[in-house]
C-alpha positions, 0 to 999 in steps of 0.5 A, spaced: 907 674 399 913 669 399 919 672 402 926 671 398 931 669 404 938 670 404 941 665 408 948 666 412 952 660 415 949 656 409 955 651 409 955 649 417 951 643 419 944 647 421 945 651 415 945 646 410 939 643 413 935 650 413 938 650 405 935 644 404 928 646 407 928 652 403 929 648 397 924 643 399 918 648 400 920 652 393 922 658 397 927 663 393 933 664 397 941 665 396 946 662 400 952 665 403 958 662 406 966 663 407 968 657 402 966 657 395 968 649 395 963 648 401 958 653 398 958 648 392 956 642 396 950 645 399 943 641 397 940 647 394 939 651 387 940 657 390 945 662 388 952 662 392 955 668 395 962 668 398 961 673 404 966 676 408 962 678 415 968 683 417 966 687 410 959 691 410 960 692 403 960 684 402 954 683 406 950 689 403 951 686 396 949 679 399 942 682 401 941 686 396 934 685 393 932 680 398 926 680 403 929 677 410 935 675 413 936 668 416 943 667 420 946 660 422 953 664 424 955 660 430 958 661 435 953 667 435 957 671 440 963 671 436 960 671 429 953 673 429 953 681 430 954 683 423 948 679 420 944 683 425 947 690 423 946 688 416 939 687 417 938 694 421 942 697 416 937 695 410 931 695 414 930 687 413 926 682 418 931 677 421 931 670 424 937 666 427 938 659 430 942 661 436 941 659 443 946 663 446 943 667 452 949 673 451 947 674 444 940 674 445 940 679 451 945 684 446 940 684 441 934 685 445 938 691 449 940 694 443 934 694 438 928 693 443 922 697 440 925 700 433 927 698 427 925 691 423 923 685 426 929 682 429 927 675 432 933 671 435 933 664 437 928 661 432 930 654 433 928 648 437 931 652 443 927 656 445 921 656 440 917 650 444 918 653 451 917 661 449 910 659 444 908 654 449 909 659 455 905 664 451 899 659 450 899 657 457 898 664 459 893 666 454 889 659 456 890 661 464 885 667 463 889 672 467 896 675 467 900 669 470 905 671 476 909 665 475 912 661 469 916 655 469 919 651 463 922 644 464 926 641 458 927 633 457 931 630 452 933 624 450 937 620 444 941 623 438 947 627 439 950 634 438 953 638 432 960 641 433 957 648 432 952 647 438 958 644 442 962 650 441 956 655 443 955 651 449 962 652 451 962 659 450 956 660 454 958 655 460 964 659 461 961 665 462 955 664 467 956 661 474 949 657 474 945 657 480 942 650 480 937 647 485 930 643 484 924 645 480 918 641 482 912 642 478 906 638 478 905 635 471 912 635 469 918 631 471 922 633 477 927 637 474 933 642 476 933 649 475 938 652 470 939 658 466 935 657 459 933 662 454 926 663 456 929 667 462 930 672 456 924 671 452 918 670 456 919 676 460 919 680 454 911 678 453 910 676 460 913 682 464 909 681 470 911 673 471 917 670 475 920 665 470 924 659 472 927 654 467 930 647 468 932 640 465 929 634 468 933 630 472 932 626 479 933 629 485 940 627 487 942 631 480 940 637 483 943 636 490 950 634 486 949 640 481 948 645 487 955 643 490 959 643 484 956 649 480 960 654 484 967 650 481 964 649 474 966 656 471 973 656 474 974 649 472 971 650 465 976 656 464 982 652 466 980 646 461 978 651 455 984 650 451 983 642 451 976 642 451 976 647 444 981 642 441 976 636 443 970 639 440 974 641 433 975 633 433 968 632 433 964 630 427 960 636 424 954 633 427 950 627 428 948 622 423 941 623 420 939 616 424 942 619 430 938 626 429 931 622 428 932 619 435 933 625 438 926 627 442 925 633 446 919 634 451 918 641 453 913 643 459 911 650 460 906 652 466 903 659 467 900 660 474 896 665 478 895 663 485 892 656 485 890 656 478 895 653 473 895 651 465 901 647 462 903 646 455 907 640 453 911 640 446 914 634 443 919 635 438 923 629 434 929 631 431 932 637 434 936 640 428 931 638 423 925 641 426 930 647 427 930 648 420 923 647 419 922 653 425 927 657 422 924 657 415 917 658 417 919 664 421 922 667 416 916 667 412 911 669 418 915 674 423 912 681 423 913 687 428 918 692 430 925 691 433 928 685 437 922 680 439 921 674 442 918 668 438 911 669 441 911 676 440 913 676 432 909 670 431 902 667 433 904 662 438 898 657 437 897 658 430 905 657 429 905 651 433 899 648 430 902 649 423 908 645 425 904 639 428 906 634 423 911 629 421 916 629 415 923 628 413 925 633 418 922 630 424 915 631 428 912 636 433 906 635 437 903 639 443 897 639 447 895 642 454 896 639 460 
């Protein structure tokens, strides 16, 4: 059965891509946003609703007679909770595009184990790493004691909304930076990333480390400057906020297409190790593809990681093709 989608945040950079993907796939949907004028410009034939997320009655009207809620209401730490509350109130499955750790942790803490399926973080971060970790763990043949996830990114650009969310995250966490050397992946430095919250939900016995590909000197330098990063960000936050507001809403279609993200997920027990590599081209386009597909497929109870709410290998296989939204490929390493 095709689920009718209520898309919140439809007028933002990612929201418009999700709306276009819903339209392209012929999935019935309605669009929610704050501005009637901006809603009119969204590339979709879906019905438009001006929604006040501070008014539960407005949200109730928006989700009446739909089957699932998809939210692109970032920064989620500021705007995300009303959509989750609405999903719980109406017993509707929920997916979103967040990459914000504090918001993810709050959803897992408040709704783990009861209510409708609530699946935050259905974008290019952290679908490849979470599903890849689950596939690697299953392929290992025994419960892993360690899981490492390494990201490598190149090209493209970032949206204004992503920059706002990133500033919020970095201003609230003092990262512990070190080296992360994993056989089969590029040298990396450890950084907190979403899989440290998602993977333990389905692999609770494993120690999870996450990192970004970088030369050794970067990890050493990062370890030195990390203790100063949060105080410096807090001092300069007003200036940074003003600079972010002057950014373009998002990268051009050509720049989006040049963004390539490779994610290695390794499951390990003793000397045995299995890895999964997922490569994504066009992070924002693929986020739209992931979010729309997940809205139709998630199942389960309460707040879940993507690997719990979806069939990890089946979902990766289904996403492994190339079109105007980008491309995905994956393999065991």
